[in-house]
matplotlib code that plots the C-alpha trace (Angstrom):
import matplotlib.pyplot as plt

x = [92.1, 92.2, 91.6, 95.3, 96.7, 94.6, 95.7, 99.3, 99.0, 97.5, 100.1, 102.9, 101.2, 101.1, 104.7, 105.7, 103.9, 105.2, 108.7, 108.7, 107.2, 109.4, 112.5, 111.8, 110.9, 114.1, 116.5, 118.0, 118.7, 120.2, 122.6, 123.5, 124.2, 126.1, 128.3, 129.0, 129.6, 132.3, 134.0, 133.8, 135.3, 138.3, 138.8, 142.5, 143.0, 140.8, 139.4, 135.9, 135.1, 138.0, 140.4, 143.8, 146.7, 150.1, 152.3, 155.9, 157.3, 159.5, 158.2, 160.5, 161.4, 162.4, 160.3, 159.9, 162.4, 159.9, 156.9, 154.8, 155.4, 153.6, 150.3, 147.0, 147.3, 150.9, 149.7, 146.6, 149.1, 150.9, 147.5, 146.7, 149.0, 147.1, 143.6, 142.9, 142.8, 139.1, 139.5, 142.1, 141.2, 144.4, 148.2, 150.8, 154.4, 154.7, 158.6, 160.9, 161.2, 158.0, 154.7, 151.5, 148.4, 145.0, 142.6, 138.9, 137.9, 141.1, 143.7, 146.9, 150.1, 153.4, 156.3, 159.9, 160.4, 164.2, 164.4, 161.0, 160.2, 156.5, 154.2, 150.6, 148.0, 144.7, 141.7, 138.5, 135.3, 134.0, 130.4, 128.6, 130.7, 130.9, 127.1, 126.5, 128.8, 127.0, 123.8, 125.5, 125.8, 122.1, 122.5, 119.1, 115.9, 113.9, 116.7, 116.7, 112.9, 113.4, 116.3, 114.2, 111.4, 114.1, 115.5, 112.1, 111.4, 114.7, 113.4, 110.1, 111.9, 114.1, 111.3, 109.0, 111.9, 112.5, 108.9, 108.4, 109.8, 108.9, 110.5, 114.2, 115.1, 113.1, 113.9, 113.6, 116.1, 119.0, 117.7, 117.9, 121.5, 122.4, 120.5, 122.4, 125.7, 124.7, 124.3, 127.4, 129.9, 129.3, 129.1, 132.5, 134.0, 132.5, 133.5, 137.0]
y = [213.8, 212.9, 209.3, 209.2, 210.1, 207.5, 204.8, 205.9, 205.9, 202.4, 201.2, 202.5, 201.1, 197.6, 197.9, 198.8, 195.8, 193.4, 194.8, 194.6, 191.0, 189.5, 191.2, 189.8, 186.3, 186.1, 188.0, 184.7, 183.4, 186.7, 186.6, 183.0, 183.7, 186.8, 185.2, 182.1, 184.3, 186.2, 182.9, 181.7, 185.0, 184.4, 180.7, 181.3, 182.9, 180.5, 177.1, 177.2, 173.7, 171.9, 172.4, 171.1, 170.6, 169.1, 167.5, 166.2, 163.9, 160.9, 157.4, 155.6, 152.0, 149.5, 148.9, 145.5, 144.9, 143.5, 145.3, 142.2, 142.6, 145.9, 144.3, 146.2, 145.5, 147.0, 150.1, 150.5, 150.6, 153.5, 155.3, 155.0, 157.9, 160.1, 159.0, 157.7, 153.9, 153.6, 155.7, 153.5, 152.7, 151.2, 151.5, 151.0, 151.7, 154.4, 154.1, 151.6, 153.0, 155.1, 153.8, 155.9, 155.3, 156.6, 157.7, 158.3, 161.9, 162.6, 162.5, 160.6, 159.5, 159.1, 157.2, 156.8, 153.2, 153.7, 156.9, 156.9, 160.4, 160.8, 163.3, 163.4, 165.6, 165.9, 166.9, 167.6, 168.9, 172.1, 171.0, 174.3, 176.4, 173.7, 173.2, 176.9, 176.9, 173.9, 175.9, 178.0, 174.8, 173.9, 170.6, 169.2, 169.9, 171.2, 173.7, 174.8, 175.5, 177.4, 179.4, 180.3, 181.6, 183.5, 185.0, 186.2, 187.6, 189.5, 191.1, 192.0, 193.3, 195.5, 196.8, 197.6, 199.3, 201.5, 202.9, 203.3, 206.8, 209.7, 213.1, 214.0, 210.9, 208.6, 206.9, 210.2, 211.8, 210.5, 207.0, 206.9, 208.0, 205.3, 202.7, 203.7, 203.5, 200.0, 198.9, 200.6, 199.2, 195.5, 196.4, 198.1, 194.9, 192.9, 195.2, 196.3]
z = [146.4, 142.7, 141.5, 140.1, 143.5, 145.3, 142.8, 143.2, 147.0, 147.0, 144.6, 146.8, 149.9, 148.3, 147.1, 150.6, 152.1, 149.5, 149.8, 153.6, 153.8, 151.1, 152.6, 156.1, 154.7, 152.6, 154.9, 156.2, 152.7, 151.7, 154.6, 154.0, 150.3, 151.1, 153.7, 151.7, 148.6, 150.4, 151.4, 147.8, 146.5, 148.8, 148.1, 147.3, 150.8, 152.8, 152.1, 153.6, 152.5, 154.2, 157.0, 155.9, 158.3, 157.7, 160.3, 159.8, 162.5, 163.0, 163.8, 166.2, 166.0, 163.4, 160.3, 158.5, 155.8, 153.2, 151.8, 152.4, 156.1, 156.2, 157.0, 157.5, 161.3, 161.3, 159.4, 161.8, 164.7, 162.9, 162.6, 166.3, 167.2, 164.7, 165.9, 162.4, 163.0, 162.2, 159.0, 157.2, 153.5, 152.0, 151.7, 149.0, 148.1, 145.3, 145.7, 147.1, 150.6, 150.7, 152.0, 151.5, 153.6, 152.4, 155.1, 154.7, 153.8, 151.8, 154.6, 154.0, 155.7, 153.9, 155.6, 154.6, 155.8, 156.1, 158.2, 159.8, 158.6, 158.2, 156.6, 157.7, 155.9, 157.6, 155.5, 157.5, 156.0, 157.6, 158.4, 158.4, 156.0, 153.3, 153.5, 153.0, 150.0, 148.6, 148.3, 145.5, 143.4, 143.5, 145.4, 144.4, 142.4, 145.4, 146.2, 142.5, 142.7, 145.9, 144.5, 141.4, 143.7, 145.7, 142.5, 141.4, 144.8, 144.7, 141.5, 143.1, 146.2, 144.0, 141.8, 144.7, 146.4, 143.4, 143.4, 147.1, 147.4, 145.3, 144.8, 145.2, 147.1, 144.8, 141.5, 139.6, 141.9, 144.0, 143.9, 140.1, 140.2, 142.8, 140.7, 137.5, 139.5, 140.7, 137.1, 135.7, 138.2, 137.4, 133.7, 134.0, 135.4, 132.6, 129.8, 131.0]

ax = plt.figure().add_subplot(projection="3d")
ax.plot(x, y, z, "-o")
ax.set_aspect("equal")
plt.show()
């Protein structure tokens, strides 16, 4: 066997080892980024950061006549039915007969103090999904460093993958055509 073939064989062997080990090591990160990337792509269809629900209902009973009589204690009693008593932040009257109650986390309750009609909007953070999305925004310096290492590793994984096969299925055959298509498709979206 010639010296060139031995060097080429060793090079391909090390590319295979590097490609395999980096692929296994970063497989979890790739899946997390891919999954959260799909969610972010469809943000108009599905809010993966927050679960938002609305509820319209009528509050029975008589309300105080004066705004000053809507004490914090009175408003807390209204929040009991919603399970939000401990999440009260403040309340005010944006209009004459409308009271708005702010609840921790972005939720709110709006009450017509004449008719008792109420509108409750619950905003709850999705704990796992919102955390996955947050990784796309580089939440801290350590994650930025890890993301840079991950990006460089993706380049290495790609380059080692390009040279692992030779012949008709390798880079100078079908693999090269697929590689070119993979570059041209994103470019077409950018340029068109």
